[in-house]
N, C-alpha and C positions, 0 to 999 in steps of 0.2 A: 389599603394603600400604604399605611405605615410600614407593614411588613415588607411590601415590595420595595419601598425606599430603603429599608434596612438591608435588604438583600442586595440592592444595587451598590450600596456603600461597602458591603462586605466584598463583593466581586471586585470593585475598583481598588480596594485596599489590598486584596490578595494579588491583583495584577501589578499594582505599583510597588508593593512591598512597603507601603507607607500609609498610615491612617490619615495623617495630616494632608498628604497629597490628594488622597481620595476625597477628603472633605472639601478641599479647595475646588476640585473639579465639579463637585455637586453643590457648591455654594454654602458649605457648612463651616463653622469655626472649628478649630481643633477640639474645644471642649464639647461642642454639640456632637461632633463625629464620635468622640470617645463615649459619650453618654448613650448614643444610639447603638453602638456596637455592644456595650455592656448590657443594654436592654435586650438585644437580640440573643446574646449568649444566655441570659437568664431565662428567656422564653423557651429556648431550645434545651436548656439544662446541660450545656456542654461548652467547653472552651473551643473557640474557633481559631485562635491565634496563641502562640507562645510569644510573649512580649519581652524584649530586652531594651536597653537604652539605645542600641544601635540598629536593631532590625525587628521586623515583624514576620514571624514564621508561621505558616499555616499548619495546624495540627492534622493528624490522620483523620479525625472526625471532620475537621474543617475542609479537607480535600474532598471528602465524599459529598459534603453539603455543597461545596463550590461547584461540582459538576452538575448537580441538579439545579442549582440557582441559575447557572448560565443557560441551561436548556430552557428553563421556565421563562426567564427574562427575554431570551431571544424569540421564543414563541409569542410572547406578548408584543414585542416590537414588530414582528412579522405580521401579526393580526392587525395591529393599528395601521401599519403601512398599507396593507391590502385594502382596508376600509377607506383610508384617505384617498387612495388612487382609484378605488372602485374596481380593482382587479387584483389578481395575484401578482405582487411585485417581486421581480427577481433582483434582489439586492442583499447586501450583507456579506458576511464572511463564511466560507465553506472550509471546514477542516478535513483534509484528506490524508490518508496513509497509503503508501505504495512502496513497492520494492525499489531499491536504489537504481538498478540498471534501467528498468522500465520508466521510472520517474524522470531520469535525466534524458533518456533517448527519445521517448515518445510523448509521455504525459505532459511534460513541460510545454511542448509546442501546442498540444491540444488545449491546454488551459489558456495559452495566449490567444488562440482562436476563439475560445468561449468568451474571454474577456473583451474581445473586440465586439462581440455580439451583445454582451451584457456588461457594460463598463462600470456598473455600480456594484459588481461582485468582486470580493477580495478573497484570496486563498491563503491558507496556512497548510503547507505541504510537509509532511513528515516522511522521510525516506528511511526505510528499515527493512532488512531481509529476515528479521525475526518475526515469528507469529506472535504479535502483541496481544495483550489482553484488552481487546477493544471495548469490552463492556465497562472497563474502569477508566478508559481514556476519553478525552474530549474529541472524539472523531465522528464526523458526520457520515463519511463514506470511506471505505477501504477497498483497494484493489489488490486481490490476492491471486497468485498463480497456483492453483491446486484445489483440492477438495475443501469446501468450507469447514471450519472447525465446528465441533459439537458445542453449541452455546446458545444463548438467547438471541443470536444475531440472525437476521434474515439475509438470504443470499439470492442474487440474480445472476444467472450465467450470462457471460458477455461474449465469449469466443472460445474456440477449441484451443488446446494447448498441450504440448508434450515436451518432455525434457530429453535432451540428446547429448551424447558425448561429442566433443569437438576439440580440435587442436590446430595449430598453425601448420601450413605446408612445410615450413622449415623444420619444425619438430618432427613431423612424420617422415620427412626425407632422411633425417638423422637417425631416428629410432625405429623406423619401420611402421607399417600400417597394420594394426590388429585386424585379423580376419574373423576371429571368433572371440567371445568373451574370455575364454581361457588364455588368449594371447595378451591380455592386459597385464598379466604378471610381469613384473620387471619394468613397467612403464612409469614415468613420472606423472604426477597429478597436481592440480590446484583445486583446493577444496573450500567450500563455504562452511563456516562454523556459526551456528545460531546460538541463541540463549539455551536451547534444548540440546545442544551438542553438535558435533560435526556431521555433515550430510555426506557420509562416506559409504553408505550401504546401497549397493546397486542390485536390483532384481530384474533380470533380463527375461523377456518373453518374445518368442517368435513361433507363431502357430501353437503347436503342442509342446514345444521345447521350453525349458526353464533353466536358468542359470543364475546363481547368486555370487556376487563378488564384493568383498570388503576392501576398500582402498586403504592400504597401510599409511598411517599418518606420520611415521617416523621420518620419511623423506619428502613428504608432501609440502607444498606451499599452502598456508592457511590464511584465510581472511574472513571477516564478518561482513564484508562489503561486496555485493554481487557485481558492481561495476568494475571494481579492482580485479575481481576474479577474471572477468572478460579480458581486461588489459593484460593480465599475466598470461592468459592463453594466447593472445595475439603476439606477445613477446616471445613465445616459444618455451615457456617454463614447464609445460606439461599439458595433459588432457584435462578438460573441464567438463562438468555436467551442468548444462545450462538450459533454460527455457528457450524454445525455438524463437520466441518473440525477441529475446535479447541478442540472438546471433544471426537471424535470417539475413539481415543486410550484409553481414560479414561473409556469410556463405555465398550470397549472390556476387559479392565483390571478389571472392577467391582468397580473402585474407584468413579465413578459417575454413576447415573442412570437417564435415561430419564423420564421426568414427562409428563403425558398426551401425549404419543407418537402417539396416533391415531388422534390427532388434529394437524392441520397445522397452524402455526402462521405467517410464512414468508418464501416464497420460491422464490429465485432469484439467477441466476447463478453467478459464479465467473467470473469477467471480467478483461481483461488487457486493460488499458486506455493509450492512447498516443496522441500526437498532430497530428491532421489530416493533417495540411498544413505545417508541419515541416519535413525537411530532416531526414530520419531515417538511421542512420549510420549502417554499416554492423554488428557491435557488438550488436546493439539493435535488429536487425532483427534475428540474429542467436540465441540470448538469448530468444526472444519471441518464436521461434520455439522449442527451448529446453524446455521451460516451458510448452508449449502445450503438449509435450510428457510426461513430469513429472506428470502433472495433470491427464492425461488420465490413466497412470499406477497407480498412487496413489488412484484415485477414485475407481478403481477395488480392489486394495490390502487393502487399509485402510478403506474405507467407505463401500464397498460392498452394502448390502441391506440397510444400514443406510443412503445411499445417497438420498433415496426417502421416502415419507410417505408410510405407509403400503398399502394404496389403490392405489398407483401409481407405485409400484415397477414393473419393467419389468418381465414378466413371463418367467421363464426358460423353454426351450424346453424339454419336457419329451421324454425319449428314449422309443421305442416300447418294449413291454414285450418280454422276450426271448421265443423262440418257444420250 
């Protein structure tokens, strides 16, 4: 129990950036808090903080320990809450990672719906279009559009997804509508740039046909934010390569048009990623089930036939002619 108390003190100090503030929260004097932290560092044989007169900075070793402490303490809190209530209690904070466009357009509303059902749940939502190292981050659940990374993460497929080229009607009226991938030469583009580099390599597939095209970056508009990329496409700055989830509503409204819709450039399902060997709290399990239902419903209502390339759309069963 002493070690758990020391871990709570360490987590609170790292969160507040102040050992005295953490001590006050836990009912400890500054001297007692300092003594307990020193005892913990001696037991671990490592420094958890770099101390100066003005700030408390977590060391690299401290950051690694902090991640595990938070998981362990949260698991204990969840277990105690479940015992006290006699059931799995859906409460606490869920840390989610999602792409910027999806997070703002759909996920935000879904989390509001979930919160209405489970008012004791809080969210920490990180929006990023980069493929983050989720193993090192304090993330309970990540929503990623594409194949899951090769890592120690578990993945659950949520919905079909494909990336398509799109542009505003005004842009296409001014610059022409490409009929084949070769017609893309000379067109303007807006491109997402991630931590791994720009996403400017396109590989087109249509039946047995293949075509590779590299978007020249010299004249392209570049951003690391997928939501801004969509806005630039809507503004007519060029052709964008977007997930169908991000632009389906725009296509339905006529504010964006798909370019080369018969060609497939990238098709990989939406996945929920989570730590395979980490305790999954009731709030995370319930949220994951909720998102599965929301994706299923929205795939049908929002995407419809847009969810698949024309040659792969499920055939609708035809009714027999009336007699």
